[in-house]
C-alpha positions in Angstrom: -2.4 -27.2 -39.9 -2.8 -25.4 -36.4 -5.8 -24.5 -34.9 -7.3 -21.1 -35.0 -10.4 -21.6 -33.3 -11.6 -23.7 -30.6 -15.0 -24.7 -29.0 -15.4 -23.8 -25.5 -17.8 -26.7 -23.4 -19.2 -24.6 -20.5 -20.4 -25.7 -17.6 -22.0 -22.9 -15.4 -21.7 -22.5 -11.8 -22.9 -19.2 -11.6 -26.0 -18.4 -9.6 -27.3 -21.3 -8.1 -26.8 -23.3 -11.2 -25.3 -26.8 -10.9 -22.8 -27.2 -13.8 -25.4 -26.6 -16.6 -23.9 -27.5 -19.8 -23.4 -24.9 -22.7 -21.1 -24.8 -26.1 -19.8 -21.7 -27.6 -18.1 -22.4 -30.8 -15.6 -20.3 -33.3 -13.7 -18.8 -30.5 -10.5 -17.2 -31.6 -7.6 -19.1 -30.0 -5.6 -15.3 -29.9 -8.8 -14.0 -27.9 -7.4 -12.2 -24.7 -9.5 -13.9 -21.8 -10.6 -10.7 -20.8 -12.9 -10.9 -24.0 -13.7 -14.6 -23.6 -15.3 -13.7 -20.8 -17.6 -11.1 -22.4 -18.1 -13.9 -25.0 -19.3 -16.4 -22.0 -21.7 -14.0 -20.6 -23.5 -13.6 -23.6 -23.8 -17.5 -24.3 -24.9 -17.6 -20.3 -27.5 -15.2 -21.1 -26.2 -13.3 -18.0 -26.2 -9.2 -18.9 -26.1 -8.5 -14.8 -22.8 -10.4 -14.8 -19.6 -8.6 -15.3 -16.2 -9.8 -16.8 -14.3 -8.8 -14.0 -17.2 -11.0 -11.4 -16.7 -14.2 -12.9 -14.0 -16.8 -13.3 -13.2 -19.5 -15.8 -11.3 -22.8 -15.1 -9.7 -25.7 -17.1 -9.3 -28.0 -14.5 -8.0 -26.2 -11.4 -6.5 -23.7 -13.2 -7.9 -20.3 -13.3 -7.6 -18.1 -16.8 -6.1 -14.7 -16.1 -7.0 -11.9 -17.9 -3.7 -10.7 -19.1 -3.5 -14.0 -21.1 -4.5 -15.2 -24.3 -6.6 -18.7 -25.3 -3.8 -20.1 -27.1 -1.9 -20.0 -23.9 -4.0 -22.3 -22.2 -4.4 -24.9 -25.2 -0.5 -25.4 -26.7 -1.4 -29.1 -27.7 -4.4 -27.3 -29.8 -7.4 -29.3 -29.3 -10.8 -28.1 -31.1 -12.7 -28.3 -27.6 -11.9 -27.1 -24.4 -14.0 -27.7 -20.9 -14.3 -24.7 -19.1 -15.8 -24.1 -15.7 -17.3 -20.7 -15.1 -18.1 -19.4 -11.6 -18.4 -16.2 -10.0 -15.9 -14.2 -8.2 -15.9 -14.2 -4.4 -13.9 -11.8 -2.5 -12.7 -12.4 0.6 -12.0 -9.7 3.7 -9.4 -11.4 5.7 -8.0 -9.9 9.2 -4.4 -10.6 9.2 -3.3 -10.3 12.9 0.1 -9.8 13.7 1.9 -11.9 16.4 5.4 -11.0 17.8 7.6 -14.1 18.1 11.0 -15.0 19.3 11.8 -18.0 17.0 13.0 -18.7 13.4 11.4 -21.1 10.7 8.9 -23.6 11.8 10.2 -23.1 15.4 8.2 -20.2 17.2 8.6 -19.4 20.7 5.8 -16.7 21.4 5.3 -14.6 24.6 2.1 -14.4 26.5 2.0 -10.6 26.3 2.4 -10.8 22.5 -1.2 -11.5 22.5 -1.9 -8.2 24.2 -0.2 -6.2 21.5 -1.6 -7.3 18.3 -2.4 -5.0 15.0 -4.7 -6.0 12.4 -4.0 -5.5 8.6 -7.2 -6.2 6.5 -7.0 -7.3 3.3 -9.5 -7.9 0.3 -8.4 -10.8 -1.7 -10.4 -13.2 -4.5 -10.9 -16.8 -3.0 -9.2 -18.3 -5.6 -6.1 -16.7 -5.4 -3.2 -18.6 -3.6 -1.1 -18.3 -0.4 1.9 -16.8 -2.3 -1.1 -14.2 -3.3 -1.7 -12.9 0.1 1.6 -13.1 1.6 2.4 -10.6 -1.9 -0.2 -8.5 -0.3 0.6 -8.2 2.9 4.1 -7.5 2.0 2.6 -4.2 0.4 0.7 -3.8 2.7 3.5 -3.8 5.3 5.9 -1.9 3.0 8.9 -3.1 4.4 10.9 -5.1 1.9 14.5 -5.1 3.9 12.3 -7.4 6.7 9.1 -8.5 5.3 9.0 -9.3 1.3 6.7 -11.9 0.5 9.4 -14.7 0.6 10.2 -14.1 4.4 6.5 -13.8 5.6 5.4 -16.6 7.5 1.5 -17.1 8.0 -0.5 -19.5 9.8 -4.0 -20.2 9.7 -6.1 -22.2 12.2 -2.8 -23.0 13.9 -1.3 -24.4 11.0 1.9 -23.2 9.4 1.0 -21.8 5.5 4.5 -23.2 3.8 2.7 -24.0 0.0 2.6 -20.5 -1.6 0.4 -22.7 -4.7 -2.7 -23.6 -2.2 -5.7 -21.9 -3.5 -6.9 -19.6 -0.1 -10.5 -21.7 -0.5 -8.7 -24.9 -0.2 -6.6 -24.0 2.7 -10.4 -23.5 4.3 -10.7 -19.7 4.2 -13.8 -18.0 4.2 -15.3 -14.3 4.5 -14.0 -12.5 7.6 -11.1 -15.2 8.5 -8.3 -14.4 10.9 -4.8 -15.0 9.2 -1.6 -14.7 11.6 1.3 -13.2 10.5 4.7 -13.7 12.7 7.3 -10.7 13.2 9.9 -9.7 15.6 9.4 -8.8 18.9 8.7 -5.0 19.4 7.7 -4.7 15.7 5.1 -2.3 14.8 3.6 -1.7 11.9 4.1 1.9 10.8 1.2 3.1 8.2 2.4 3.2 4.8 2.3 7.0 4.4 4.3 7.6 7.5 6.8 4.9 6.3 7.7 5.9 3.0 8.2 9.6 5.0 11.6 10.2 6.2 11.4 11.0 9.8 11.7 14.3 11.2 10.8 16.1 7.4 7.8 18.0 7.1 5.7 18.9 4.1 6.9 21.4 2.3 3.4 23.7 2.8 4.2 23.3 6.6 7.7 24.3 6.0 6.5 27.3 4.3 4.1 28.1 7.2 6.7 27.5 10.0 9.2 29.9 8.2 6.6 32.2 7.8 5.4 32.4 11.3 9.0 32.3 12.7 9.8 35.7 10.6 6.6 37.3 11.8 7.4 36.3 15.4 10.7 38.0 15.0 9.4 41.4 13.6 7.0 41.8 16.3 9.6 40.7 18.8 11.6 43.9 18.0 8.9 45.9 17.9 8.3 44.9 21.3 11.9 44.9 22.8 12.9 48.3 24.2 16.6 47.3 24.3 16.2 47.3 20.6 14.5 50.9 20.7 17.4 52.2 23.3 20.0 50.6 20.8 18.3 52.7 17.3 18.2 55.7 19.9 21.7 55.7 20.7 23.0 54.8 17.3 20.8 58.0 15.7 21.5 60.5 18.5 25.4 60.7 18.1 25.4 64.2 18.7 25.0 63.0 22.6 27.9 60.7 22.3 30.8 61.7 24.8 33.5 61.6 21.9 31.6 64.1 19.8 31.3 66.5 23.1 35.1 66.1 23.2 35.8 67.3 20.0 33.2 70.3 19.7 34.8 71.3 23.2 38.4 71.2 21.7 36.9 73.0 18.8 35.6 76.1 21.2 38.7 76.3 23.0 40.9 78.1 20.2 38.0 80.1 19.6 38.0 81.8 23.0 41.8 81.8 22.8 41.7 83.8 19.7 39.4 86.3 21.1 
């Protein structure tokens, strides 16, 4: 008969606790991890903690909020040992460094150290190098050249090849600096500008520009004397030489008849 409930053996590492043990029985195997976290907080009597602010580990595996507890107990054990930690966010500075190399062979011009850009990324310390690459790729918003699988990162002069490596295990701390290798003369654009084609003005600005052009055309025609002269010549058809000739031709027969 398959196991429908499990007992969690909790090791509390939050708030300076050094692995204090608790047991949390009668947890449904079909429970989402986010609901399990709520039960853990109640068991620890830590009402000031929130489900999204704690992490649950089985060994070195972090339990994801969108998973079910049964996803981590496929062997059907009646007890699971779970470590409880507080989530730690890292504010990382990812700096660009232009280079001429490929792969692990990197040739860096001296001048490239003078034109570096900084990308600020906030990420949890339990995330992996692959997760960090994905975040950087989202910030660059240039999938053709810098998708997550094409990004090369270095930290403490070491290339980060292993995408499964946990950031805290790599030695990253808050305000650590990570380097991303980019092509020569590459300059990352802000995400909003990168998504907007060059030369395209927002609809509001286009309407305002058209309105200004129409107003300028009206004002210019009123101020241009040549326009008044043309209008005057059109309205004053009586002064047209051709009309005068026709009038003279009509008057001559009249004089002759007299």
